C-alpha positions in Angstrom: 22.8 -8.8 12.5 19.5 -7.1 13.1 16.8 -8.4 15.4 13.1 -7.5 15.7 11.3 -7.4 19.1 8.3 -9.7 18.5 7.1 -10.3 22.1 7.1 -8.0 25.1 8.3 -8.8 28.6 4.7 -8.9 29.7 3.6 -11.3 27.0 6.5 -13.6 27.7 5.8 -13.6 31.4 2.2 -14.4 30.9 3.2 -17.2 28.5 5.6 -18.6 31.2 2.8 -18.6 33.8 0.3 -20.2 31.5 2.9 -22.8 30.4 3.7 -23.9 33.9 0.0 -24.0 34.8 -0.9 -26.0 31.7 1.9 -28.6 32.1 1.1 -29.0 35.8 -2.6 -29.5 35.0 -1.7 -32.3 32.5 0.7 -34.1 34.8 -1.7 -34.0 37.8 -4.7 -34.6 35.5 -3.2 -37.8 34.1 -2.7 -39.0 37.7 -6.4 -38.4 38.4 -7.6 -39.5 35.0 -5.8 -42.9 34.7 -6.7 -45.4 37.5 -3.5 -47.4 37.0 -1.3 -44.3 37.4 -3.3 -43.3 40.5 -2.9 -46.8 42.0 0.9 -46.7 41.3 1.6 -43.4 42.9 -0.5 -44.0 46.0 -3.3 -42.2 47.9 -1.2 -39.4 49.3 0.2 -38.5 45.9 -3.2 -38.5 44.4 -4.5 -36.2 47.1 -1.6 -33.9 46.5 -2.1 -34.0 42.8 -5.8 -33.0 43.3 -4.8 -29.9 45.3 -2.1 -28.9 42.8 -4.6 -29.4 40.0 -7.1 -27.0 41.5 -4.5 -24.4 42.3 -3.1 -24.5 38.8 -6.6 -24.5 37.3 -7.3 -21.2 39.2 -4.0 -19.8 37.8 -4.9 -21.1 34.3 -8.2 -19.3 34.4 -7.3 -16.1 36.2 -4.0 -15.2 34.5 -5.4 -14.5 31.0 -8.6 -12.8 32.4 -6.5 -10.4 34.6 -4.2 -9.7 31.6 -7.1 -8.4 29.6 -7.6 -5.7 32.2 -3.9 -5.0 32.7 -3.1 -4.9 28.9 -6.4 -4.2 27.0 -4.4 -3.0 24.0 -2.6 -6.3 23.8 -5.9 -8.2 24.0 -7.3 -6.1 21.1 -4.1 -6.7 19.2 -4.6 -10.5 19.6 -8.2 -10.2 18.5 -7.2 -8.3 15.4 -4.7 -11.0 14.7 -7.3 -13.7 14.8 -10.1 -12.0 12.9 -8.4 -10.3 9.9 -9.6 -10.4 6.3 -7.7 -13.1 4.5 -6.0 -12.2 1.2 -4.6 -14.5 -1.5 -1.3 -15.0 0.4 -3.2 -16.3 3.4 -5.2 -18.7 1.3 -2.0 -19.8 -0.4 -0.3 -20.4 2.9 -3.1 -22.8 4.0 -3.0 -24.7 0.7 0.8 -25.2 1.1 0.7 -25.9 4.9 0.8 -29.7 4.8 3.7 -29.8 2.2 5.4 -27.2 4.4 5.2 -29.6 7.4 6.5 -32.5 5.4 9.2 -30.6 3.4 10.1 -27.9 5.9 12.4 -25.2 4.4 12.2 -26.7 1.0 8.6 -25.5 0.5 8.4 -21.8 -0.3 5.7 -20.0 1.7 4.1 -16.7 0.9 4.7 -13.6 3.1 2.5 -13.5 6.2 1.2 -10.8 8.6 2.1 -10.6 12.4 -0.2 -13.6 12.9 -0.2 -16.3 10.2 -3.5 -17.5 8.8 -2.8 -21.0 10.0 -1.9 -19.7 13.5 -5.2 -17.9 13.7 -7.1 -21.0 12.7 -5.3 -23.0 15.4 -5.5 -20.4 18.2 -9.2 -20.0 18.1 -10.0 -23.7 18.8 -7.4 -23.7 21.5 -9.0 -20.8 23.2 -12.5 -22.3 22.9 -11.3 -25.7 24.2 -9.5 -23.9 27.1 -12.8 -22.1 28.0 -14.6 -25.4 27.8 -12.2 -27.2 30.0 -12.3 -24.4 32.5 -16.1 -24.3 32.7 -16.4 -28.1 33.0 -13.7 -28.0 35.6 -15.6 -25.5 37.7 -18.6 -27.8 37.7 -16.4 -30.7 38.9 -15.0 -28.6 41.8 -18.5 -27.7 43.0 -20.7 -30.6 41.9 -23.3 -30.1 44.6 -23.9 -26.5 43.5 -24.8 -27.8 40.1 -27.1 -30.4 41.3 -24.8 -33.4 41.0 -26.2 -36.5 39.2 -26.1 -37.0 35.5 -25.2 -33.5 34.7 -21.9 -33.7 36.6 -21.1 -37.1 35.1 -21.6 -35.6 31.6 -19.3 -32.7 32.6 -16.7 -35.1 33.8 -16.9 -36.9 30.4 -16.7 -33.6 28.6 -13.7 -32.4 30.8 -11.8 -35.6 29.9 -12.7 -35.4 26.2 -11.6 -31.8 26.0 -8.4 -32.6 27.8 -7.5 -35.1 25.1 -8.4 -32.7 22.2 -6.5 -29.8 23.8 -3.6 -32.1 24.5 -3.3 -32.9 20.8 -3.5 -29.2 19.9 -0.8 -28.4 22.5 1.5 -31.1 21.1 1.3 -29.4 17.7 1.9 -26.0 19.3 5.0 -27.3 21.1 6.3 -29.0 17.9 6.2 -25.8 16.0 6.5 -23.0 18.6 9.3 -24.6 20.6 11.5 -24.9 17.5 11.3 -28.7 17.2 10.0 -28.2 13.6 13.2 -27.4 11.6 12.1 -24.1 9.9 11.4 -22.7 13.4 14.6 -23.9 14.9 15.7 -21.4 17.5 12.4 -19.6 17.7 11.9 -20.7 21.3 13.6 -17.5 22.4 10.6 -15.6 21.2 8.5 -16.7 24.1 11.1 -18.3 26.4 14.0 -15.9 25.9 14.3 -12.2 25.1 11.4 -12.1 22.7 13.5 -11.3 19.7 13.7 -12.8 16.2 16.4 -12.3 13.7 15.7 -10.2 10.6 16.2 -13.2 8.3 13.8 -15.4 10.3 11.3 -12.7 10.6 11.3 -12.1 6.8 11.0 -15.8 6.2 8.1 -16.5 8.6 6.3 -13.2 8.8 7.4 -11.3 5.7 4.6 -8.7 5.6 4.9 -7.9 9.3 8.7 -7.8 9.3 9.0 -5.4 6.4 6.5 -3.0 8.1 8.5 -3.1 11.4 11.9 -2.7 9.6 10.5 0.3 7.6 9.3 1.9 10.8 12.5 1.2 12.7 12.6 2.5 16.3 13.2 0.5 19.5 11.7 -2.6 18.0 14.7 -3.1 15.7 18.1 -3.7 17.3 21.5 -5.0 16.4 23.6 -7.6 18.2 
């Protein structure tokens, strides 16, 4: 069986770092966000959660920024994946996306590029929400610097609201990306394993991209 290398070691490492940071932020954030949870765990746990929350927030912000300077070509590659010109197959994919979620593998989908049109539409809001939660969080860490008062209270409200929206987006991401959604079963290895995808799965999910890589051959195509 042939496999295609879809994600590099660097990309997978960054994804691991961001995943740990993101999950830690949500766990500690819920302790700080929900009064009944804070009361249940106690003052010392709340204080510990606040410290962990700030440390992980720093990692959440710094890791992707540093990666842009370490791997600028990878950043450009992602941007090209987000802002490509849609063709008829991309439009067809979006029209069939809801039936695809309901019917799974029974719904035939058109060939897609390295990044699917639906993924591009989902990733951009996630990035914007991540930037928003980072900026509002910075205000909350240094409220006096920003004048305190009503502005900081609004930033707290915005921070909590963005947390909810981003949480919904992340649940959808986990549902599909982790392989819980049947057509993607086993795809968790792409980001949490060796970064490879089988030829059959690659052709099924990213047909246009897979055919290009298979035609080029080289180190990105291996056998197991």
